[in-house]
Each structure stands twice: as C-alpha cells, then as structure tokens.
N, C-alpha and C positions, 0 to 999 in steps of 0.2 A: 838424630834418627836411629832408631834400632828395631830389631825384630824382623819378621818375614810374613809374607802372604802367599797363597796359592789361589790363583784365579782360574776359573773354568768359563770358557766362551763358546757360544753357539752362534753361528752366522745367522743374520736376520733374513733368510730366504722366505718366500711366502708360505712354504710348507712348514718351515721351522716356527715361524711366528703363529701359525694356525695351531700347531701342536702345543706350543707354549701357552697360548691364550686359553686354550681348553683345559690344559693342565692347572693353570693358576687359578681358574674360576670354578673348578668342579668340586672343590673341597678335598682334594687329595691330601692325605696326611691327617684328616680329622678323625675323631673316634668312630665315626660311622662309615668311613670309606677306607679301603685298603690303601697304604701309601704307595705312591708310584714315583720312581726316580727319573726326573726329566731326562738326564743324559741317556738313560736306558731307551725311553720312548723316542728320542731323537735318532739314536743310532739304529733302533729297529725299523725306523722309516728311511734308512739310507743316508741319514745326515752324520755330521762329524761333530765331535766335542773336542775342544783344544785346551790343554793345560799349560798355564804360565806361572812359573815361580818368580816372585819378586823379592829381592833381598835388600838389605840395608844400602842406602844411597842411590837406589835405582828409581827411575820415573816411568810410568806406563800410561800411555794414552789409549783410551778405549774407543774404537770407531763408533760412529753414530749408530744406534739402533742394536748393537750386539748384546744379545742375552747373555748375562753373566752372573756368576755367584763367586763368593770368595771364602776361603778357609783360612783361619789365623792360627798356625800351629804354636806360635810363640807370642809372649806379650809384645806388642808392637806400637810404636808412635808413628802414625801415618796422617799425611795431610791429603785431602781429596776435594774435588769440586766438579761442577758440571758447566758447560758452556755450549753455545750454538754458534754455527758459522754457515757461511754461504755454500760451502763445498758439499754439504749434505742436506740441503733444505727439503728435498723430496723425502728422504728417509725420516727426518725429524717430524715432518708433517704426518707420515704414516704412523709414527710412535704416538704422536700427540692424539690422533684419532683412536688408535688402539687403546690408550690409556683411558679415554673417555668411555669407550665401550666397555672396558673392564671395570669401570668405576674405580679407578685408582684415586686414592685420597689426595687432597690437595698438598699435603705436606710432603708427599713423595713425587710430586711433579714439578716441572720447571716453573718458577714463579713468574706471573705476568707474561706467559708466553705469547698470548694473542696480542697483547698490547705491543710487545717487542716486535712482532711480525709487521704490524702497521708501520712502525718506525723504520724497519728493515726495507720495506717496500718504498717508503719515501725517500730514504737515503740512496736507494739504487737509481730511482728516477732522477734525483738531483745529480748523481754522478754521471749519468748518461748525458744529461743537459750540459754539464760543465765539459764533458768531453767533446760534445758537438760544438760548443763555443770555442774551445781551444783549436779546433781544426778547421773552423770556418774561415773562408778568406776575409769574410767581413766580420771579424771578431766583436766589433761594436754593434753589430745588427741586433735588433730587438729580439727577444724570445718569440714574440708573436710572429715576426717575419720568418724566423727559422723554422718554427712549428708548422708554417703553412707553406713551406717551399719544398716541393716534391723531391727535387734533387738533394737537397740538404737532408731530407728525412731518409732518403735511400743511403746516403753517405753515413748517416747516423747508425742505421741498422747494420751496415757493413763494419763500422767501427766497433760496435757493441759486440758483434759476433766474432770479430778478430782478436778482441781483448779479453773475451770470457770464454772458458771451455764450454762445449755442449753440456756437460754434466751440470755446470752452474747455471746456465740459461734454462735448462729443463726444470731446475729446481725453482727458479723464479716463476717459470710457467705454472708449476704446481701451486706456488704460493699465490699467484693471480687468481687462480680458480678457487682457492680456499678463501681468499679475502672477498671475492664476489659472493660466495655463499654467506659469509659472516655479515657483509654489509646490509643484506636484506633479511637477516635473521630477526626473529621476534624474541629469541631466547634472552632472558635477563643476564645470564652469566656471560653471554657473548657481548651484549650491548655495554654492559659495565666496563668491558675491556676497550671500548672505543676511545681513542686519545682525544681530548678536548680541542687540540689544535690542528686536527686532521678531519677534512671532509672525506669520510670513509667511502661514499658512493663514487665521488670523483676520483679518488686515488685508486680504487680497485678497477675502475673502467680504464684509466690511463695505463696502468701496469698491464691489464689484460690485452689492450690493443697493442702495446708495445711487444709484449711477449709473443702474441700471435704473429706478428711480422717477423720477429726474430727466429722462431721455431720454423716458419716457412722457409726462411733464408738458409738455415743450416741443414734443413731436410733436403735442399736442392744440392747442397755440396757433396 
C-alpha cells in the first residue's frame, strides 16, 4: 500500500441531503450553469464539512449515508468496498429511495439491494424464532404451539427487545414498511428482485406484525 487520500464528509441530516440532492441533479458545473461548490452550500445553510486525511496503512470506515468526496494528492494504491448491516437499516433505506429519486445509475448503486433486504428480513424472523425456542420451557414444542401461545409471544417480544437496540429494531420496522410496499408493487424492477424461495406477501406481513409489537413495547419503556 502507498499514497494518500483526503476525504470530505457531510453528515446526512435531512437538510444536508436535500441540499445535496438539489445540487447533484440541477446540472451544477455544466457549461450552461455556474458551478456551485457543495461544501459552500452546506456551510451557508449552517452545516459542517469534515476533512479526514488517510495515509499509508490506515483504514477508514464511512458511516452509512454520509455524503463524501475524495481528493488523491499522490499516486495511491487503495482497496475499497461497500457493505450493508442491521445497525443502519433506516438510513440505508433512505439512501436507497434517494438514489431512485435521483435516478442514480445501477452501476453506482448497491447490487441486488432489494433482494438482499428480503433475505435480511427472513434471517431476522428465523433468528427471533430460534431465540424463542431456546428460551421456551418446552423447547420441543412445535412452532405452531409457540406462535399461538400468548404468553410465549409476549416473552418473545421481550427477548427481542432486550437483545436488540432500539435503533436496530426501528431499522427493521422501517424495513417492514418498505417490504410491504414492495410486496404489492406492480413495478417490473421491484418484482424482478423477489426471491424465488420467499413468499413476499407472507414475509412482509409477518415482519410487519412482529415489528409493530416490538415498537409498541420499546415505546412503553
């Protein structure tokens, strides 16, 4: 590894995202429009712009959604990539919607994001069911019995809320709402992302009901 890079970051607040979206889609910098420097627009609106210098041997993780640009002052060999995770589901969904609104090209968006979200939802539901089985006094009880036992369901919600942060649960709640919209969509681009091994209507309904109960529980705390 060698070289260096200078990153410029803008926090993805609602106002900053609004400014960025307008700036990125209004043709700023073209021959017919006067160039506007995004950091100047952000600062003029009361926002902050952060500068981070990255040098040889260092690693940088960029938080989900943060608007950023990079300047490379020297020849550099750098490895980079993108990943999604459960701790910023809500922000990642916001950025997904923003990119669609801005008509960002597929080559610059996270590949198969919608399909991945269906598997993310299924994995979470399976994780919750396993958790319930492990803590059930009747660990050999059938899933049908557990799912229809009110006391067991209450314990399940308590366990889920005690083992996941409110931020994570609110992220899954946002995902449930998005999946519900996708499940009834007639858009070809959305339908093409439905996994063959998932009943999208059932899954979105199950996650939606579970998260409704979880959010009600944490709001009481």
